[in-house]
C-alpha positions in Angstrom: 0.1 0.3 -0.2 1.3 3.0 -1.1 0.7 6.2 1.4 2.6 9.9 1.3 2.5 9.6 5.4 4.3 6.3 5.5 8.3 6.3 4.9 10.0 2.8 5.2 13.9 3.1 5.8 16.1 1.9 3.0 17.5 -0.9 5.2 13.7 -2.0 5.5 12.6 -1.4 2.7 15.9 -3.5 1.0 14.8 -6.6 3.3 11.4 -6.2 2.2 12.3 -6.1 -1.2 14.4 -9.5 -0.8 12.5 -11.2 1.3 14.3 -11.1 4.5 13.0 -11.8 8.3 11.8 -8.5 9.6 10.3 -8.1 13.4 8.8 -4.8 14.3 9.2 -3.1 17.1 6.8 -0.7 18.9 8.1 2.8 20.6 6.0 3.6 23.3 8.3 1.5 25.3 10.6 4.5 24.3 8.3 7.2 24.5 6.3 6.4 27.4 7.3 3.4 29.1 11.1 3.6 30.3 12.5 6.7 31.9 15.6 7.9 30.3 18.2 6.9 29.6 17.2 3.1 30.0 14.6 3.7 27.3 17.1 4.8 24.4 19.7 1.7 25.9 17.0 -0.6 25.2 15.7 0.2 21.9 19.4 -0.1 20.9 19.4 -3.7 22.8 16.2 -4.6 21.1 17.5 -4.0 17.6 20.9 -5.3 18.2 19.2 -8.9 19.5 17.0 -9.0 16.6 20.1 -8.4 13.9 22.4 -11.0 16.1 19.5 -13.8 15.4 19.1 -13.2 12.0 16.6 -11.0 11.3 16.0 -7.0 10.6 14.5 -4.5 13.2 11.7 -2.7 12.3 11.2 -0.1 15.0 8.0 1.9 14.4 7.3 5.6 15.3 6.2 8.9 14.2 8.3 11.9 13.5 7.2 15.1 12.1 3.9 13.8 11.3 4.8 10.6 9.3 4.8 7.0 10.1 8.3 5.7 10.3 9.4 2.2 9.7 12.7 1.4 10.8 14.5 4.5 12.4 18.0 5.5 12.6 20.2 5.5 16.1 20.0 9.3 15.7 16.3 8.8 15.1 16.0 6.7 18.1 17.8 9.1 20.3 15.7 12.1 18.9 12.5 10.2 19.8 14.0 8.7 23.4 14.7 12.5 24.2 11.6 14.0 23.1 9.2 15.7 25.5 6.0 15.9 23.6 5.5 12.7 21.8 1.7 12.0 21.3 1.2 8.2 22.3 -0.1 6.6 19.0 -2.9 3.9 18.7 -5.4 3.8 15.9 -7.7 6.8 16.6 -4.6 8.8 16.9 -2.8 8.5 13.7 -4.5 11.4 12.1 -4.3 13.6 14.8 0.2 13.1 15.1 -0.3 13.7 10.9 -2.0 16.6 10.8 -0.2 18.2 13.5 3.0 17.2 12.5 4.4 16.0 15.4 6.3 13.0 17.2 4.7 10.0 18.2 5.3 6.3 20.1 3.2 3.9 18.7 1.7 1.4 21.2 0.8 -2.7 20.1 -2.5 -1.6 18.2 -0.6 1.4 16.5 2.3 -0.6 15.3 0.6 -3.6 14.3 -1.7 -1.4 12.3 1.6 0.1 10.5 3.4 -2.8 10.3 0.7 -4.5 8.0 0.7 -1.4 5.9 4.3 -2.2 5.2 4.3 -6.0 4.7 5.8 -7.0 7.8 4.1 -10.4 10.0 6.1 -10.2 13.0 6.1 -8.0 15.9 7.5 -8.1 19.5 6.7 -6.4 22.5 6.7 -6.5 26.1 3.3 -6.8 27.2 -0.2 -6.2 25.0 -2.7 -3.9 26.6 -6.1 -5.4 27.7 -9.0 -4.7 30.2 -8.4 -2.6 33.2 -9.1 -3.5 36.7 -10.0 0.4 37.7 -12.9 0.0 35.1 -14.0 -3.1 32.7 -15.0 -0.4 30.0 -11.7 0.2 29.9 -10.4 -1.7 27.1 -7.2 -1.6 25.3 -7.2 -1.1 21.6 -4.5 -3.7 21.3 -7.2 -6.3 22.0 -9.5 -5.0 18.6 -6.2 -5.0 16.8 -5.5 -8.7 17.6 -8.6 -9.6 16.4 -8.7 -8.0 12.8 -4.7 -7.6 12.1 -2.9 -11.3 11.1 0.4 -11.0 12.9 2.4 -13.2 15.0 3.1 -11.1 18.1 5.5 -11.8 20.8 5.0 -10.6 24.0 5.6 -11.4 27.8 1.6 -11.8 28.5 -0.6 -9.2 29.3 0.9 -6.1 31.4 0.1 -7.5 35.3 -1.5 -4.4 36.0 -4.5 -5.7 33.9 -7.6 -7.9 34.8 -5.8 -11.0 32.9 -8.7 -12.9 33.2 -11.2 -10.1 31.5 -8.5 -10.4 28.7 -7.8 -13.3 28.3 -12.0 -14.2 27.6 -11.8 -11.0 25.5 -9.3 -12.5 23.4 -11.1 -16.0 23.6 -14.6 -13.9 22.2 -12.6 -12.1 19.7 -11.1 -15.5 18.4 -7.6 -14.8 19.0 -5.2 -17.7 19.5 -3.3 -17.7 22.6 0.1 -19.4 22.5 2.5 -20.3 25.6 5.6 -20.6 24.0 7.2 -23.8 25.9 4.6 -23.1 28.8 1.1 -24.3 29.7 0.3 -20.8 31.5 -0.3 -17.3 30.4 2.6 -15.7 31.7 1.8 -12.3 33.5 5.1 -9.7 32.6 6.7 -9.8 35.3 5.6 -13.0 36.5 6.0 -16.6 34.9 2.4 -17.5 36.8 -0.7 -16.3 36.6 -2.8 -19.6 37.5 -4.5 -18.7 34.0 -4.6 -21.4 30.9 -3.1 -20.8 27.0 -5.1 -21.7 24.2 -2.1 -23.8 23.1 1.1 -24.9 24.0 4.0 -24.6 21.4 7.5 -25.9 21.8 9.5 -24.3 19.3 9.4 -21.5 16.7 8.8 -24.3 13.6 5.6 -25.1 15.6 4.5 -21.4 16.2 4.7 -21.0 12.3 3.0 -24.0 11.1 0.4 -22.8 13.7 0.3 -19.3 12.2 0.3 -20.6 8.3 -2.4 -23.3 9.0 -4.5 -20.5 11.1 -4.2 -17.8 8.1 -4.8 -20.6 5.7 -7.6 -21.3 6.8 -8.6 -17.8 6.2 -8.7 -16.7 9.6 -7.8 -13.1 9.7 -6.7 -12.5 13.9 -3.3 -12.1 14.8 -1.5 -14.9 16.6 -0.5 -14.0 20.2 2.6 -15.9 21.5 3.2 -15.6 25.2 6.9 -15.5 25.9 7.6 -15.9 30.0 9.8 -14.0 31.3 13.4 -15.5 32.1 13.5 -17.6 35.3 16.3 -15.3 37.2 14.5 -11.8 36.5 11.2 -13.2 37.3 9.1 -11.7 40.3 6.5 -14.2 41.7 3.1 -13.3 41.2 2.2 -13.4 45.3 5.1 -10.5 45.6 3.6 -8.6 42.7 -0.2 -8.6 43.5 0.2 -6.2 46.6 2.3 -3.7 44.9 -0.2 -4.0 41.7 -2.9 -3.3 44.2 -1.5 -0.1 46.0 -0.5 1.3 42.5 -4.3 0.8 41.2 -5.6 2.2 44.4 -3.3 5.1 44.4 -4.5 5.7 40.5 -7.7 5.6 41.8 -7.9 7.8 44.3 -5.9 10.5 42.1 -8.6 10.4 39.3 -5.9 9.0 36.9 -7.6 7.1 33.7 -7.2 6.4 29.9 -3.7 7.0 28.3 -2.0 8.3 31.3 -3.3 4.9 33.4 -0.8 2.5 32.2 2.5 4.8 32.6 1.3 5.6 35.9 0.6 2.1 37.3 4.3 0.9 35.6 6.0 4.2 37.2 4.7 3.9 40.5 5.0 -0.3 40.8 8.8 0.2 39.6 8.8 2.6 42.8 7.4 0.1 45.0 9.8 -2.7 43.7 12.8 -0.7 43.8 13.7 -0.9 40.5 13.2 -5.0 40.4 10.2 -4.6 38.0 12.3 -2.7 35.5 14.7 -4.8 35.2 12.5 -7.3 34.2 10.8 -5.5 31.9 13.9 -4.7 30.1 14.7 -9.0 30.3 11.5 -9.8 29.1 11.6 -7.0 26.4 15.1 -8.5 25.0 13.7 -12.3 25.5 10.7 -11.6 23.1 12.8 -9.5 20.8 15.2 -12.9 20.4 12.5 -15.5 20.2 10.4 -12.9 17.6 13.7 -13.0 15.4 13.6 -17.1 15.7 10.0 -17.1 14.4 10.8 -14.5 11.4 13.6 -16.0 10.2 11.3 -19.7 10.1 8.6 -17.5 8.7 10.6 -16.8 6.0 11.8 -20.2 5.1 8.3 -21.0 4.9 7.0 -17.9 3.3 5.6 -19.6 -0.3 3.1 -21.5 1.9 1.6 -18.5 3.3 -1.8 -17.2 2.7 -1.6 -13.3 4.1 
């Protein structure tokens, strides 16, 4: 799809033309999710992980009102240092374009833009979902997963969310939830949640075969691959739940909601855990980048078999 508001970097464009494996990366983790300088360090490290595992990284963001697929290091620095970036989901693209502003794309926003460019594998930290503070506060990420055929690698949904309700929504919308080498839905900082997945798969080959079967049947939804945080950096569910509850109560008391809610909760939890949750967040993001690169390579090897 040609669009004057879409700019694909030379590296990503070359990879698309050559049929090389590509992994899309979101940018709200840079603009809204992590403090400086960890945000820039993480962005660079995720791109490095993807390259080291045989794929091309394609960080998605908006700069001066243009949707960018693939950023130079200078552009990553600019994005990480910007003080007035928009958090861009589906509804916000036109705003960013008309006002010619910089923006970090959410999971939903990244999926939308990556699909425009023809990229089918995406690595993130945790997807959005149904908020505990209000059952009407449902992330656009879930709707995007229901209608965009893409493999999305994550560490589950963010632990601050209502995980049972989030999984119910995904089931209703026909989105398969895969546990990578695990039978339980991971809870972002924790490997355990007490909740199941729709299928367990143990290798990138099995994941790509599953996605191929799903899409070749005519299904249009994404395939959500949940990759648990490495055991070394994991924080147990029993330790996290009281701190999440405290942060949630503070958000309600202060009237924080909408797009400001998730950054507030993640920041407050980092304070309550004395930085352990931030360390866990960084570890799971890199872990997801590695797996996504391996899936992209496997998918690329079987590209003639896909019906997308």
